[in-house]
GUMI-858606 format. One line per 10 residues: number of its first residue (from 0); for each residue x, y, z of C-alpha. Coordinates in Angstrom, 2 decimals. Layout:
N
NUM) X Y Z | ...
# end
This chain:
342
0) 0.00 0.00 0.00 | 1.41 3.38 -1.06 | 0.59 6.11 1.43 | -0.01 9.55 -0.11 | -0.16 12.82 1.79 | -2.09 15.72 0.27 | -1.38 19.42 0.81 | -4.23 21.66 -0.31 | -8.00 21.22 -0.12 | -9.13 23.34 -3.06
10) -10.80 22.10 -6.24 | -7.82 20.11 -7.52 | -7.14 18.90 -3.97 | -10.62 17.37 -3.93 | -9.83 15.59 -7.20 | -6.59 14.17 -5.83 | -8.19 13.12 -2.54 | -10.93 11.23 -4.37 | -8.41 9.67 -6.74 | -6.17 8.40 -3.95
20) -9.11 7.11 -1.92 | -10.60 5.19 -4.84 | -7.46 3.73 -6.44 | -6.39 0.22 -5.43 | -3.02 0.09 -3.74 | -3.13 3.64 -2.40 | -4.37 5.31 0.76 | -4.57 8.87 2.04 | -1.96 9.39 4.75 | -3.47 12.73 5.73
30) -4.58 16.08 4.35 | -2.89 19.38 5.23 | -4.72 22.67 4.78 | -5.00 25.62 7.19 | -8.75 26.02 6.59 | -11.87 24.30 7.89 | -12.41 23.07 4.33 | -9.32 20.91 4.82 | -10.79 19.42 7.98 | -14.06 18.70 6.16
40) -12.25 17.02 3.27 | -10.19 14.89 5.65 | -13.34 13.84 7.52 | -15.02 12.98 4.22 | -12.27 10.51 3.37 | -11.60 9.29 6.90 | -8.06 10.55 7.23 | -6.17 12.93 9.52 | -6.18 16.69 9.10 | -3.20 18.99 9.69
50) -3.39 22.77 9.63 | 0.42 22.84 9.24 | 1.65 20.75 6.31 | 4.72 19.63 8.28 | 2.41 17.54 10.39 | 2.11 15.16 7.46 | 5.65 13.88 7.99 | 6.38 14.63 11.66 | 5.55 11.10 12.85 | 5.37 8.54 10.04
60) 6.33 10.15 6.70 | 4.09 9.24 3.75 | 5.59 7.48 0.74 | 4.86 10.57 -1.38 | 3.08 13.91 -1.13 | 0.86 15.76 -3.61 | 1.17 19.56 -3.47 | -2.12 21.17 -4.54 | -1.73 24.57 -2.90 | -1.92 28.04 -4.45
70) 0.86 28.45 -7.01 | 3.18 30.65 -4.96 | 3.49 27.96 -2.26 | 4.57 25.17 -4.61 | 8.33 25.70 -4.45 | 8.69 26.55 -0.73 | 6.77 23.42 0.28 | 8.50 21.29 -2.35 | 11.91 22.35 -1.03 | 10.84 21.22 2.46
80) 9.85 17.85 1.03 | 13.21 17.59 -0.74 | 14.93 18.22 2.60 | 12.78 15.49 4.14 | 13.62 13.11 1.22 | 9.95 12.60 0.33 | 8.99 12.12 -3.36 | 6.26 14.40 -4.59 | 3.83 15.43 -7.29 | 3.59 19.21 -7.63
90) 0.48 20.53 -9.32 | 1.01 22.72 -12.35 | 2.54 25.21 -12.68 | 5.57 23.89 -10.87 | 6.33 27.47 -9.75 | 5.31 31.05 -10.40 | 8.58 31.76 -12.22 | 11.02 29.63 -14.14 | 13.85 30.89 -11.91 | 12.11 29.50 -8.84
100) 11.42 26.27 -10.68 | 15.09 25.89 -11.55 | 15.94 26.27 -7.84 | 13.69 23.30 -7.11 | 15.10 21.28 -10.00 | 18.65 21.79 -8.73 | 17.77 20.93 -5.12 | 15.84 17.80 -6.09 | 18.63 16.58 -8.37 | 21.26 17.09 -5.67
110) 19.16 15.18 -3.14 | 18.01 12.50 -5.57 | 14.33 13.14 -4.70 | 11.83 12.49 -7.52 | 9.56 15.39 -8.46 | 6.60 14.94 -10.80 | 4.51 17.81 -12.17 | 0.73 17.50 -12.45 | 0.19 17.66 -16.19 | -2.43 14.93 -16.12
120) -3.32 15.21 -19.82 | -0.27 13.16 -20.76 | -1.89 10.20 -19.00 | -5.22 10.55 -20.81 | -6.03 7.58 -23.11 | -6.73 9.98 -25.99 | -3.33 11.65 -25.64 | -1.58 8.30 -25.41 | -3.36 7.11 -28.54 | -2.63 10.38 -30.35
130) 1.03 10.00 -29.47 | 1.00 6.49 -30.98 | -0.71 7.68 -34.17 | 1.77 10.52 -34.63 | 4.73 8.22 -33.92 | 3.43 5.74 -36.51 | 3.96 8.35 -39.24 | 0.37 8.21 -40.45 | 0.04 12.00 -40.32 | 3.32 12.47 -42.12
140) 5.24 15.60 -41.21 | 3.24 17.77 -38.77 | 2.76 21.15 -40.44 | 0.35 23.15 -38.29 | -1.89 22.90 -35.22 | -5.03 24.87 -34.45 | -6.33 24.83 -30.87 | -8.89 26.58 -28.70 | -9.16 26.76 -24.92 | -12.49 28.46 -24.21
150) -14.17 28.25 -20.80 | -16.37 30.56 -18.77 | -15.19 30.92 -15.18 | -17.87 32.30 -12.83 | -17.44 35.52 -10.89 | -17.00 33.68 -7.59 | -13.90 31.96 -8.98 | -12.12 35.31 -8.76 | -13.07 35.92 -5.14 | -9.83 34.07 -4.35
160) -7.24 36.83 -4.45 | -4.34 34.96 -6.09 | -6.51 34.05 -9.10 | -6.81 37.71 -10.07 | -3.28 38.79 -9.13 | -0.47 39.27 -11.62 | 2.16 36.58 -11.24 | -0.20 33.91 -9.88 | -3.48 34.19 -11.78 | -4.83 34.50 -15.30
170) -5.40 31.87 -17.98 | -1.83 32.19 -19.31 | -0.38 30.78 -16.10 | -3.29 28.65 -14.90 | -4.62 27.18 -18.17 | -2.15 27.90 -20.98 | 0.54 25.84 -19.31 | -1.53 22.68 -19.90 | -1.78 23.58 -23.59 | 1.97 24.17 -23.77
180) 2.74 20.82 -22.17 | 0.35 18.99 -24.51 | 1.79 20.67 -27.61 | 5.36 19.94 -26.55 | 4.44 16.32 -25.86 | 2.76 15.73 -29.22 | 4.41 18.12 -31.68 | 7.93 18.99 -30.50 | 9.97 21.56 -28.64 | 8.62 25.11 -28.75
190) 11.32 27.56 -29.82 | 9.47 30.85 -30.37 | 6.19 32.53 -29.46 | 4.15 35.57 -30.46 | 1.21 36.61 -28.31 | -1.53 39.13 -27.66 | -3.43 39.44 -24.37 | -6.55 41.29 -23.30 | -8.22 42.01 -19.96 | -11.07 43.94 -21.53
200) -13.84 41.55 -20.48 | -13.31 41.56 -16.69 | -10.94 44.49 -16.26 | -8.70 42.62 -13.83 | -4.94 43.12 -13.68 | -4.52 39.66 -15.25 | -5.59 38.77 -18.76 | -8.85 36.96 -19.44 | -8.17 36.31 -23.14 | -5.18 35.75 -25.38
210) -3.97 34.52 -28.75 | -0.64 32.77 -29.23 | 1.45 31.59 -32.19 | 4.00 28.88 -31.38 | 7.00 27.91 -33.49 | 8.51 24.45 -33.09 | 11.98 23.05 -33.66 | 10.48 20.86 -36.42 | 9.32 23.89 -38.40 | 5.67 23.33 -37.47
220) 3.55 26.21 -36.19 | 0.50 26.29 -33.91 | -2.18 28.86 -33.16 | -4.11 28.96 -29.91 | -7.01 31.16 -28.83 | -7.49 31.03 -25.06 | -10.04 32.67 -22.79 | -11.69 32.02 -19.43 | -14.54 34.40 -20.32 | -16.08 32.63 -23.35
230) -19.42 30.79 -23.29 | -18.44 27.89 -25.54 | -17.41 24.20 -25.34 | -14.25 24.28 -27.45 | -11.62 23.39 -24.87 | -9.94 20.24 -23.65 | -11.53 20.66 -20.22 | -15.05 20.68 -21.67 | -14.54 17.91 -24.24 | -12.16 15.29 -22.85
240) -14.05 14.13 -19.77 | -11.02 14.60 -17.52 | -13.01 15.51 -14.44 | -16.62 15.02 -13.30 | -16.56 18.71 -12.30 | -16.89 19.65 -15.97 | -19.60 18.70 -18.49 | -18.40 16.86 -21.59 | -19.33 18.02 -25.10 | -18.85 16.02 -28.34
250) -16.72 18.63 -30.12 | -13.02 19.00 -30.84 | -10.56 21.37 -29.21 | -7.34 20.61 -31.12 | -6.63 19.96 -34.80 | -3.20 18.55 -35.65 | -2.48 19.01 -39.36 | -0.01 16.74 -41.15 | 1.09 16.44 -44.78 | -0.57 13.04 -45.13
260) -3.47 13.27 -42.68 | -4.84 15.33 -39.83 | -6.06 14.40 -36.37 | -8.62 15.99 -34.07 | -8.54 15.87 -30.27 | -10.11 14.61 -28.14 | -12.51 13.22 -30.76 | -9.72 11.22 -32.45 | -10.99 11.71 -36.00 | -8.31 10.98 -38.59
270) -8.90 12.90 -41.82 | -7.35 11.60 -45.07 | -7.90 12.20 -48.77 | -9.88 9.65 -50.76 | -7.36 9.92 -53.57 | -4.37 12.18 -54.28 | -3.35 14.64 -51.56 | -4.92 17.66 -53.16 | -7.46 20.26 -52.17 | -9.58 19.04 -55.07
280) -9.79 15.51 -53.60 | -12.51 14.79 -51.03 | -11.47 13.84 -47.52 | -13.02 11.30 -45.20 | -12.80 10.84 -41.45 | -11.97 7.61 -39.64 | -12.82 7.58 -35.95 | -10.13 6.00 -33.79 | -10.69 4.67 -30.28 | -8.56 5.27 -27.22
290) -10.37 3.09 -24.71 | -11.39 3.99 -21.16 | -9.13 5.39 -18.49 | -8.94 8.04 -15.78 | -5.89 10.28 -16.31 | -5.71 11.18 -12.62 | -5.66 7.52 -11.61 | -3.03 6.78 -14.26 | -0.95 9.71 -13.00 | -1.24 8.44 -9.41
300) -0.25 4.93 -10.45 | 2.77 6.37 -12.23 | 3.68 8.24 -9.04 | 3.51 4.92 -7.23 | 5.83 3.35 -9.81 | 8.30 6.22 -9.40 | 8.24 5.83 -5.60 | 8.88 2.09 -6.00 | 11.78 2.70 -8.38 | 10.01 1.08 -11.33
310) 9.81 4.28 -13.41 | 11.24 7.74 -13.86 | 8.88 10.76 -13.91 | 6.99 11.15 -17.18 | 6.58 14.87 -16.48 | 9.67 15.71 -14.45 | 10.50 18.96 -12.68 | 12.71 19.78 -15.66 | 9.77 19.28 -18.04 | 7.54 21.40 -15.83
320) 10.18 24.12 -15.84 | 10.41 24.06 -19.62 | 6.63 24.51 -19.83 | 6.91 27.51 -17.52 | 9.72 29.01 -19.60 | 7.41 28.92 -22.61 | 4.57 30.55 -20.67 | 6.93 33.30 -19.47 | 7.96 33.88 -23.08 | 4.27 34.20 -24.01
330) 3.78 36.82 -21.28 | 6.86 38.77 -22.48 | 5.61 38.70 -26.04 | 2.15 39.90 -25.03 | 3.70 42.73 -22.99 | 6.14 43.89 -25.69 | 4.29 43.06 -28.89 | 7.41 41.28 -30.12 | 8.14 37.66 -31.00 | 10.21 35.97 -28.26
340) 12.63 33.09 -28.63 | 12.36 30.38 -25.98
# end
């Protein structure tokens, strides 16, 4: 039995608590959160509650800890876990700045403590199947990607101060980083970005909407429109069925265009020409299947394998840092109006 401690009782903390409690071979070793909500969550799952996160490892240290706190607490708590030699999964983003993330990477590497970053999409059956299709060469050379990340966050979401504060909030840091990790995983390394941002809808100091062009080391390009103020279903969160918190809609959010064929996500429709590859030849769609699977459970099981020494992190602290470097480049480009190399 792998014992998992959880720090943070917010929305993603609830997801992790439920995942640990319902996955064979794992148990909650305690929940740390300074609020009464943490006590309620611990009572719900029949585990201990600690208002100070250090209480999780004062007596019997857990086998691993999941950090699901506000973003600015990720690195300070992770460094304490490194000092205590406890493996961890840090929710995305790994840090609020790439410089802070690199501090954690260096400390963890010196101590030999595994650090995973919570980019759960990589464990989704659709993403795994898409990775296989791309690797098979069926799409040919990837030329371009078109993606949307539209959601409508309610007003009460922004009652939490850090979600509306520059440096911790906004869809670039909270949501875009998932898109960056997915694109890097499926298409290649991002080497340049150009971006625009707008806060016109809510008037907060953080953006609510943006548009980004990514350049890849392969020569491919991608365009992404992102907003947390749009009433529409065209986003991974609202199409992929990742979490029961979100309704699922039968539409696509990503289109990966190759020379030979193109692929939609998460619908897994493979589009190919009936005859010659020409705009005058009709195309047809073949629906592929990914099979069932909970990405959060798969991520947790991978954490267990890392703790047991059977695997190395799929999304390491280094990978999480690279994602953050790209997001910082996007923010610089939006602020300056210039393309930025990553």
